[in-house]
C-alpha positions in Angstrom: -43.5 2.7 -20.0 -41.1 1.4 -17.4 -37.4 1.9 -17.0 -35.2 -0.6 -15.1 -31.8 0.8 -14.2 -29.1 -1.6 -12.9 -26.0 -0.5 -10.9 -23.2 -2.0 -8.9 -21.4 -4.1 -11.5 -17.7 -4.1 -11.9 -14.4 -6.0 -11.4 -13.9 -8.0 -8.3 -11.4 -10.6 -7.1 -12.4 -14.2 -6.4 -13.9 -14.4 -3.0 -15.0 -10.8 -3.0 -18.4 -9.2 -2.9 -20.6 -6.9 -4.9 -24.0 -5.5 -4.5 -26.2 -4.9 -7.5 -29.2 -2.6 -7.4 -32.2 -2.3 -9.8 -34.6 0.6 -9.7 -37.8 0.5 -11.6 -39.7 3.7 -12.5 -42.5 4.7 -14.8 -46.1 3.6 -15.2 -46.2 0.8 -12.8 -49.3 -0.2 -11.0 -47.9 -3.3 -9.2 -44.8 -5.3 -9.5 -45.5 -9.0 -9.1 -41.9 -10.4 -9.4 -38.4 -9.0 -9.8 -35.4 -11.1 -10.6 -31.8 -11.2 -11.7 -30.7 -13.1 -14.8 -27.1 -13.5 -16.1 -25.6 -14.4 -19.4 -22.1 -15.2 -20.3 -20.8 -15.1 -23.9 -21.9 -18.2 -25.8 -24.2 -19.4 -23.0 -27.9 -19.2 -22.3 -29.4 -16.5 -20.1 -30.2 -18.1 -16.8 -32.2 -17.1 -13.8 -29.9 -16.2 -10.8 -32.5 -15.2 -8.2 -36.1 -13.9 -8.0 -38.3 -12.3 -5.4 -42.1 -11.9 -5.3 -44.0 -8.9 -3.9 -44.6 -11.0 -0.8 -41.0 -11.6 -0.3 -40.7 -15.2 -1.4 -37.4 -16.0 -3.0 -35.6 -18.6 -5.1 -32.1 -19.0 -6.3 -30.2 -21.0 -8.9 -28.3 -23.9 -7.4 -25.0 -22.4 -8.4 -25.5 -19.3 -6.1 -27.4 -20.8 -3.2 -25.7 -19.8 0.1 -23.6 -17.1 -1.6 -26.2 -14.6 -3.0 -29.1 -12.8 -1.3 -31.9 -11.1 -3.0 -34.2 -8.4 -1.4 -36.5 -5.6 -2.5 -38.0 -2.4 -1.3 -41.6 -2.4 -2.5 -42.1 1.3 -1.7 -39.2 2.3 -3.9 -39.6 -0.5 -6.5 -36.0 -1.3 -6.0 -34.3 -4.7 -5.9 -30.9 -5.7 -4.6 -28.6 -8.7 -5.2 -25.9 -9.1 -2.6 -23.2 -11.3 -4.1 -20.7 -12.9 -1.8 -17.9 -15.4 -2.2 -17.7 -14.6 -5.9 -16.2 -17.1 -8.3 -14.8 -16.7 -11.8 -17.8 -18.6 -13.2 -20.0 -15.8 -11.9 -18.6 -13.5 -14.6 -21.5 -12.4 -16.8 -23.7 -9.6 -17.7 -26.5 -9.4 -15.1 -29.9 -8.3 -16.1 -32.7 -7.0 -14.0 -36.2 -8.3 -14.8 -39.6 -7.2 -13.6 -43.1 -8.6 -14.2 -45.6 -5.9 -13.5 -49.0 -4.5 -14.4 -49.5 -0.9 -15.7 -52.5 1.3 -15.0 -54.7 -0.5 -17.6 -53.8 -3.8 -15.9 -51.7 -5.1 -18.8 -49.1 -7.6 -17.7 -45.6 -6.5 -18.9 -42.2 -8.3 -18.7 -39.5 -5.7 -18.6 -35.7 -5.9 -18.8 -32.9 -3.6 -17.9 -29.8 -3.0 -20.1 -27.5 -5.2 -18.0 -24.5 -4.6 -15.9 -21.2 -6.5 -16.3 -19.7 -8.4 -13.4 -16.1 -9.6 -13.9 -14.6 -11.9 -11.3 -10.9 -12.1 -11.9 -7.6 -11.7 -10.1 
């Protein structure tokens, strides 16, 4: 039904920056919420940041002041600007979208993930 494609992950030094993108395509009627989650080996997947269709945002305490989330509703695309990166930010980052299809079913979709490695 819907494909979420993440991009922008890679290797960066501590203190550096990366910008992640997530593009949603397919049978989408309306996206209510998009968000970024991350998961490190042996740890629980956690919410990093989320944004609603109206532009309301929230962030995990660990990234407040360093990360910024935004979205382009016309393109169904979400961005995560990651600044002042720390080694503990190393994880696989997943794009998530909560949306309705054209029969108004509510769907919770996930991307494949993109690896962010913060290391010198």
